[in-house]
C-alpha positions as a printed Julia matrix, in Angstrom:
249×3 Matrix{Float64}:
 64.49  102.95  119.52
 65.78  106.27  120.88
 64.76  106.94  124.46
 62.55  110.0   124.8
 64.12  110.86  128.15
 67.6   111.77  126.98
 68.98  108.26  127.19
 68.18  107.76  130.88
 66.94  104.18  130.92
 67.1   102.14  134.11
 66.59   98.4   134.39
 65.62   97.33  137.91
 65.63   93.58  138.45
 63.17   91.97  140.84
 61.04   95.11  140.78
 57.5    93.79  141.04
 57.33   94.5   144.77
 59.41   95.21  147.87
 62.61   97.21  147.54
 62.68   96.82  143.77
 59.24   98.31  143.28
 60.04  101.36  145.41
 63.4   101.83  143.69
 61.68  101.69  140.3
 59.16  104.33  141.34
 61.86  106.61  142.73
 64.0   106.42  139.6
 60.94  107.12  137.44
 60.17  110.17  139.59
 63.73  111.34  138.91
 63.13  111.19  135.17
 64.38  107.73  134.25
 62.42  105.48  131.91
 62.24  102.32  134.01
 62.18   98.7   132.95
 60.38   96.84  135.75
 61.71   93.29  135.7
 59.92   90.33  137.23
 60.15   86.58  136.8
 56.53   85.48  137.2
 54.65   88.28  138.97
 53.05   89.95  135.96
 50.16   91.42  137.95
 52.37   92.99  140.6
 54.84   94.31  138.03
 51.95   95.77  136.05
 50.73   97.56  139.17
 54.16   99.14  139.66
 54.16  100.28  136.02
 50.65  101.72  136.29
 51.55  103.64  139.43
 54.62  105.1   137.73
 52.58  106.13  134.72
 49.84  107.61  136.91
 52.54  109.77  138.49
 53.67  110.96  135.07
 56.63  108.64  134.63
 57.64  106.18  131.92
 57.85  102.44  132.61
 57.24   99.02  131.11
 57.23   95.55  132.66
 59.59   92.85  131.41
 59.4    89.19  132.42
 62.69   87.3   132.62
 64.63   84.96  134.87
 67.76   87.04  135.39
 69.76   83.99  136.48
 69.23   82.29  133.12
 72.07   82.39  130.57
 69.67   83.14  127.69
 66.91   85.16  129.33
 69.17   87.7   131.08
 70.92   89.04  127.95
 67.66   88.85  126.01
 66.05   91.02  128.67
 68.6    93.78  128.11
 67.97   93.57  124.37
 64.2    93.82  124.81
 64.54   96.83  127.09
 66.76   98.53  124.51
 64.2    97.84  121.77
 61.29   99.23  123.82
 62.82  102.04  125.9
 66.38  102.57  124.69
 69.79  101.24  125.76
 70.13  100.57  129.48
 72.32  103.22  131.11
 71.52  102.37  134.74
 71.43   98.77  135.89
 70.03   98.14  139.37
 70.74   94.56  140.41
 68.11   93.88  143.04
 66.68   90.43  142.24
 66.96   87.83  144.97
 65.61   84.44  145.91
 64.91   82.47  149.1
 67.51   82.89  151.83
 67.07   79.88  154.14
 69.14   79.39  157.26
 71.35   76.32  156.79
 73.61   75.13  159.62
 77.13   74.29  158.53
 76.67   70.56  159.17
 73.91   70.59  156.53
 75.58   73.02  154.14
 75.98   71.81  150.55
 77.6    73.22  147.45
 74.12   73.48  145.93
 73.08   75.76  148.82
 76.0    78.01  147.91
 75.08   77.91  144.23
 71.48   78.91  145.04
 72.84   82.22  146.36
 75.67   82.69  143.87
 73.22   82.43  140.98
 71.54   85.64  142.14
 74.52   87.61  143.4
 77.38   86.56  141.11
 75.97   84.86  138.0
 73.04   87.22  137.36
 75.08   90.45  137.78
 77.73   89.03  135.45
 75.19   88.15  132.74
 73.44   91.52  132.94
 76.54   93.71  133.11
 78.02   91.91  130.12
 74.8    92.46  128.17
 74.45   96.13  129.12
 78.11   97.04  128.65
 78.05   97.76  124.89
 75.16  100.2   125.28
 76.81  101.98  128.21
 80.09  102.27  126.33
 78.28  103.71  123.32
 76.51  106.2   125.59
 79.81  107.31  127.1
 79.02  106.02  130.57
 76.53  104.36  132.84
 75.64  103.23  136.33
 75.75   99.75  137.84
 74.18   99.62  141.3
 74.1    96.35  143.18
 71.76   95.78  146.12
 73.84   93.99  148.72
 73.31   93.45  152.44
 74.88   94.38  155.76
 74.73   90.66  156.58
 78.4    90.53  155.55
 79.16   92.59  158.68
 76.67   90.83  160.96
 77.53   87.26  159.86
 74.64   85.52  161.64
 75.04   81.77  162.28
 73.31   79.58  159.72
 73.56   82.15  156.94
 76.98   81.3   155.56
 75.87   80.65  151.97
 74.0    83.94  151.73
 76.75   85.85  153.5
 79.46   84.41  151.26
 77.52   85.31  148.11
 76.89   88.85  149.32
 80.6    89.25  150.1
 81.41   88.02  146.6
 78.97   90.58  145.21
 80.99   93.38  146.79
 84.17   91.87  145.37
 82.64   92.15  141.91
 81.67   95.73  142.62
 85.19   96.8   143.51
 86.84   95.0   140.61
 84.32   96.16  138.03
 84.62   99.75  139.28
 88.31   99.7   138.4
 87.8    97.87  135.13
 84.87   99.92  133.82
 85.9   103.32  135.12
 87.76  104.19  131.91
 84.42  103.93  130.08
 82.7   106.38  132.42
 80.77  103.56  134.12
 80.46  103.69  137.9
 79.83  100.54  139.92
 78.59  100.75  143.5
 76.76   98.64  146.05
 73.99   99.62  148.46
 73.93   97.43  151.58
 70.63   97.69  153.48
 70.0    96.27  156.9
 66.8    94.35  157.53
 64.0    96.34  155.94
 60.71   94.45  156.25
 58.8    94.17  152.98
 56.12   91.82  151.7
 58.28   88.69  151.82
 58.93   89.26  155.52
 55.26   89.08  156.46
 55.86   85.98  158.59
 57.91   88.03  161.08
 55.87   89.24  164.03
 56.03   92.57  165.88
 58.35   91.07  168.49
 60.95   90.23  165.81
 60.84   93.76  164.46
 61.02   95.29  167.94
 64.04   93.16  168.87
 65.89   94.26  165.74
 64.86   97.91  166.08
 66.09   98.07  169.67
 69.62   97.41  168.42
 69.55  100.16  165.76
 71.21  103.38  166.98
 68.75  105.6   165.1
 65.91  103.82  166.88
 63.76  102.87  163.91
 63.46  100.32  161.15
 64.63  101.34  157.72
 62.15  101.81  154.9
 62.32  100.91  151.22
 62.35  104.65  150.55
 65.63  104.96  152.49
 67.24  102.46  150.14
 65.65  103.98  147.03
 67.0   107.42  147.94
 70.53  106.04  148.1
 70.12  104.24  144.78
 68.76  107.44  143.23
 71.8   109.37  144.42
 74.22  106.81  142.99
 72.33  106.88  139.68
 72.42  110.67  139.52
 74.97  113.07  138.07
 75.79  114.1   141.63
 77.5   110.71  142.11
 79.54  110.82  138.91
 82.81  110.63  140.89
 81.69  107.88  143.27
 82.61  104.33  142.3
 83.69  101.1   143.92
 81.81  102.02  147.1
 79.61  100.07  149.51
 77.02  102.37  151.06
 75.42  100.82  154.14
 71.83  101.88  154.85
 70.99  100.43  158.26
 70.7   103.26  160.79
 74.13  102.48  162.22
 73.23   98.92  163.15
 76.72   97.64  162.33
C-alpha cells in the first residue's frame, strides 16, 4: 500500500494511553499517518484512533507485544500493509517499574526492563530499517527517562536499562546516519499519567517543589519534543538525548 500522506507513517508503541496516546495525537496533527500500538488495550487504543480521526487525522490501532521476537517484526509488516512503510518509529512502550533493593535484585529483574528498552527497540528498528532505507531516510525516537541522572535507590534495574537505551541511540545514530536515518532519545522527568494514579497530591507537590520551572511536566511537553525530532526541522539532529524535565536535573 502507498501511504496517502506522502510516506509519513509513524508507529508509536504503547500508545493506547499516557504519553504514547498524546504523542500519537500530536504526530497525527502534524500530518503523519499513525499506527497506534497496544498489547491488550483495544478499547483505549480505539479511543485514541477515533479522536485522531475526529480531528481530521489518519490512524489505525495495531495489537502486538513489542517485546516478542515474532510479534514485533510482524507489527511493522502489518503497519506497512495498512498505512505504508514506517518512516518514524517512536519507541515508547514500557512495563512495570518496581523498586527492588540491591539485596533482592535478580538477573530476571534486569531482564524485565531490558526486554522493553533494549530487546524491543532492537526488534523494531531491524524490522523498520529496510523501509526507511528504501524511503531515503527515517526517524527513530526513543522515549527514555531522566532517571539515569537521578539514580534513585532501589531503581537500579530500570536505571541500567534506560542507560543502555541511550547507548543504543548513540551507536545507531552513527551507524544509520549514512542512510539518512536519525536516532534520538527524549528523556522526560516524572510526568504523571494514568498509571501514576496511586500517587497522591503530596507526592506530586514534593516533586514539583524541586523543579526549577515550578510545575509538573505534561504529556504535551514530551509530545512537542517528539514532534520536533520527527520533523524536517530536526533533519541534522541525531545521537542526542533531549531532557524534558523543567531543569530538575
